[in-house]
N, C-alpha and C positions, 0 to 999 in steps of 0.2 A: 249449137242448138238453134232450131228454126224459130223465126220470129213469132212471138205469141205462144210458143210451146212451153209447157210446164216442165220443170226439171225436178227430179226427186233424188236427193243424195242420201243414200241409205247405208246403214251398218257402221258408220263412224261414231266416234265419241264426240258429241257436240259440246264444245266448251262455252258455257254461258256465264254471265256475271255471277249468278247465284250458285253455280255448281256445274257438274258434268252429267250429261245423259250418255251412258256408256254405249248403248246400242240405239242409235237415233235414226230418225227420218227428218230431213230438212227439205221443205218444199219451197222451190224458187219459181216465181212467176213474174214476167216483165222486168227482170233484173233485180227484183226485190225478194226478200225473205218473206214467204207467206205464212209458214208454220214451222215449228220445231217441236218434236215430241219423241216418245219412245217408239222404237220400231215395232214392238209387239202390238199386234192389233191394229196397226196403222193401215189406212186405206190408201192405195196408190191411185191418183186421179187417172181416169182413162186417157190413153194417148200420151202420157207423160214420158219424157226421156229419163232413163235411169243412169245414175252414176254410183258405182260401188265404191264405198269408202271404208270397207272393212279393214281393220288393222290400223286405221289412221285416227288421229285426233283432228277434228275440224274446228278451226278457230277463226275469229274475225281477223281480217288481213292486218298486217302490221303497218303502222304509220310512223315514219321517221321525220321528226320535226327539226333535225339538225344534221344536215349532210351536205358536204361541199362538192362531192363528185364520186366517180366510180368508173372502172373499166376504161381508163384513159381519158375520160371526159371531166371537165372542170366547170363548175357554175361560173367562175370568174372569166371564162373565155368569152362571155357575152354572146354566145351562139345559141339561138333557140333550138337548133337541131341537136346540139350537145345535150341540152336539158331533156329533149324528147328521147334521145338514146338512153339517157340515164333512167328515165321513167320506164322504159321497156325492160332494161336489164335488171333493175331493182326487183322486178317481179320474181326472179328466180330465187330470191331470198324471202319470199312471202310478203313483200311490201306492196300494198295497194294504194298508198297515198304518202306524199312527202312534201316537205317545204325545202326547196333549193335554198342553200345558205351561202351568204357572202363571207368574205373576210374584209378587214379594214383596207380601204383603198381611197384614191382621190375621188373628188366629187363627180367628175365626168365619167370615170370608170364605173363608179357605183351606179350612176344613172343608166349607163349602157347595160349593165347586168340586169337591173330591174326591168328595163324595157324588153330585154331578151326573154326573161322569165314570163313576162306578161304575154309576149307573142307565142311562146311555147304553150302556155295554158290555153290560149285561144285556139291553137291547133291541136289540142289534146286528142290523142289517139285512143280508140276504144279498147285496144289490146295492150294497154300499159297502165302503170300506176298513175293515180290521179295527182296532178299538180295542185295542191290545196292552198297555196299561197307562197309567200316569200319570207325567209328569216334573214334579217340584217344583223350579222354578228359584228357590231361596230358600225361606224368608225369611232363612236364616242366611248372609248374604253381607256383604262389606265395604262399608260406607257410602261409603268413599273411591273405590270402584270400582263404584258402583251403575249407571253408565250411565243408561239410561232407566227403571230400576227405581224404584218409589216409595219415597222415604226413610222415610215413616211405616210402611212394612211391613217394614223391615229391622231385625233384632235378633240378639243373640247366641244361640247354640244353647241350646235348652231341651229336655231329654230327655223330660220328662213331656208337653210339648206335642207333640213329634214322635211319641211313642207314640200319641197321639190321632189323628194323621194316618195312621199305619200301620193303626190299628184301623178308622178310617173307610174306608180304601182296600180293606179286605177282601182283602189280598194283591195288589192291583193297583197300588200305588205301586211303580214299577219303577226310578225314578231320582231322585236329588236332587243339585242343584247347591249347593255350599257353599264357603265360604272357610276353608281349613284353619288359618289363623293366628288365628282367633277363639278367645276363651276357651271351653273346653268342646268344641271341634271334634273333638279326638281321641276323646273318649268318644262323641260323636255318630257318628263314622265306625264305631266298633266296633258301636254299636247297629244302624246301617243294614246293615252287612255281615252281622250275625247274622240279619237279616230278609231277606237276599238282595236288598237294594236296591243298585243300582249307584251308587257315590259318584263324582260328577264335580266337579272343582275349577274354580271359576269365579267371576267378580266378586270378585277376590282380589288382594291385594298381597303374597302370600307369597314369602319368599326360598327359595333352593334347598334348604336343610336342612329347612325346614318342609315343603316339598313332598315331599321324600324320606321324611320320617317318615310323612306321610299315605299315601304310596304303599305303604310297608311295612305299614301298618295295613289296607290294602285299597282305597284310592282308586284307581280304574282308568281314569278318563276326564278329559278337559279340555273344559270348556264353551266353545264358539266360540273355539278357540285363537287367541291374539294379541289378541282383543278383550276389553277390560276386565280385563286382567292386565298385569303389568310388562313393558315392552319389553325385548328382549334387550340385554345389555350385555356387552362382551367381557372385562371384568375382574370383573364382579359378576353371576355367574349367578343365576338366580331360578327361580320356578315355571315360567315359559315354557320355559326351558332344560331343566329337569328333565323336562317333558312331552315335549320333542323327543327327548331322548337315552334315555329309559327305554322299553324295548320293551313293557313291560306296560301302558302308558298308551295308550288310544285317544283320538285328538284329533278333536273336531268341527271341521268347516270350513264356513264360509259362502262359497261361491264365486260370489257374485253380481256380482263386479267392483267392489263398493262397500266391503264390509267388509275385503277383502284385495286387494292388488295381485297380478296374476298371478305375479310373481317370488316373492312370499311363499308362494303356493300351491306353487310348485315346491320351495322350501326344505322346506316341511312334508312333501310326499309323498316327497321324497328321504330325509328323516330317518326317516319312519314306515313307508313302504311301504304297500302296499294293505291289509295286515292291521291297520294302525294308524290308519286314517282313516275317520271316519263323516261322510258328506255330510249336511248339514241345511239347512233353510230359515230357521229363526227367524222365520217369517212371522207377521204380525199380521193383523187383520181386513181390512186394505186389500189383501191379496193378491187378484188377480183383479178389482179395482175400479179405476175411473178415478182419476186424480190428484185431490187435494183434501185436505181436513182430516178426520182420523180420530182415534181415541183409543187410548191404551194405559194401562189403569188410570185414574188421575185426570188424565193429561196429554193435551194436544192434540198430535197428530202431523201434520206436513205431509208429504204424499207428492207428489213431483215427480220425473219422470225416473228412476224406479227407486230413489230415495233416500227413506227415512223418517226424519225428524228432529224433535226437539223445537225449541222456539223458540230455544234457545241453540246449536243446531247439532248437538247430540248425536244419534248414530244411535239409532233406536228400532225395533229389529227390522228386518224387510224385507218386500218383496213377492215374494221369491224363490220358485221352484217347483222341485220335484225333477227334472222333465225338463230344466230349464235347468241345474240343478246337475250333471247328467251331462254335457251338452254343453259347458258352460263348463269343467269340470274337465279334460276331454280337451283342450280348446283351450289352457288355461293350462299344463297339466303335460306334455303330449305323451305321456301314458300311453295304453295300449291300451283299447279298449272293454271287454274282459273285466275288466281291472283296475279301471277306474272303476265298472263295474257292481257289482263286489264291494263297493266303498266306499258305494254307494247302496243296496245290498240285503243282502249277506252280513254285513258288519260291523254295520249297524244291527239286523239280525235277532238277532245274538248279544247286543247290548245290551238288546234288548227281551225276551230270554228265549225267543225263538221260533225259534231256529236249527234245531231238530229238525224243524220242520214247514214252514218257508218260508225265503226268502232266497237260494235258488239253484235253478237249473234242472237238477235231478237227479231220477231216479226215486225215488218214495216220498214226495216232498214235495207239499204242496198246489199245485195249479195256479193260483198267484198270479203272473200274467204281464203283461207290457206289450209291445206291438209298436210299434216306432219306425220311421217312414219319413221319410227326409230330415230327421232331427232333430225330427220332430213325432210326438206320440202318435197312433197309428192306432186302437188299442183297448186297453182294460185289462180283465183277467180276474181274478176272485177265485173261488177254489174251483171252477174249471172253467167259470164262467159269465161272459160278457162283460157288464161293468157300465157301460162307457162306450165309445162309438164316437167317431171323429173328427167334430168339428162342422164 
């Protein structure tokens, strides 16, 4: 689209927070949504470019706040170009923003990764998903609930070390996963909250009271709810129960059909509602690649039939995609498209600190959009420009 030219997207079903306009007109100007309304009777601005979206649902672009890699690239490579390649390739799945996510690692390795992500964000390409910040998954997690996280990278909270991470991030460290039961965790939560970092509880064995204290201090998220945290018990509630019943906690869900049974997804969405769920992928470098052997940190990961596992059978991330997260969650939960869209876009935009500019199809926000036809991505748009067409 020519600079300064108005774009009119017409004929698609516009998926808005309050409902769907089945036959819509979406007006985009200077990279932002100018107007959304019914196609009937709508006036097309003179000289506007037209984009036919008939047969498509047009949604706000997806935002993945927990993703380690894709298409052979890994965040932990500490290579800015790898992160930029990820940003481009994620667009084919409808992603318009994401938080590159670490695993537990040594201090210098973590610093290198943070610096690489900062550099990538500074080089942000216009034809790719936006790098909205950094998610540090660890290193301050519980060794007993490490899952596929490298044991040698796990340690108790160290405030001086964490301050170095925050300084290296230059304000871009947006989220940290930690175990609230560890020594020093409460002081760490206070530090992170003071720096406007979202505190997510994960890879944890915390009991109910410990979780509640963390929530009162400002912990507001649960990292991949149910996975690598205590199972629900009817007489001994724990962190999992606290996250389900506390309305201030947003729960990440991996709805790939591997990490959670559909019935568990139903329980989660009924407890949390659309305001309390963020759909994520937890994808590793094997996303978008054929089955085979890949790596996650120092570990070999076998990928077969949609499952990523270590040699001992432990799940090691996923090959999930955000477009599949949308369709699977609708199938598993029975929720409406507008509700599940909010879980894939609106809630993650809030987590990423970008809700003022993206995450919903409303006037004034960036034209970060995805068109879905028969469950498949037709095109992805960032800032009013199509960055990925259907292949």
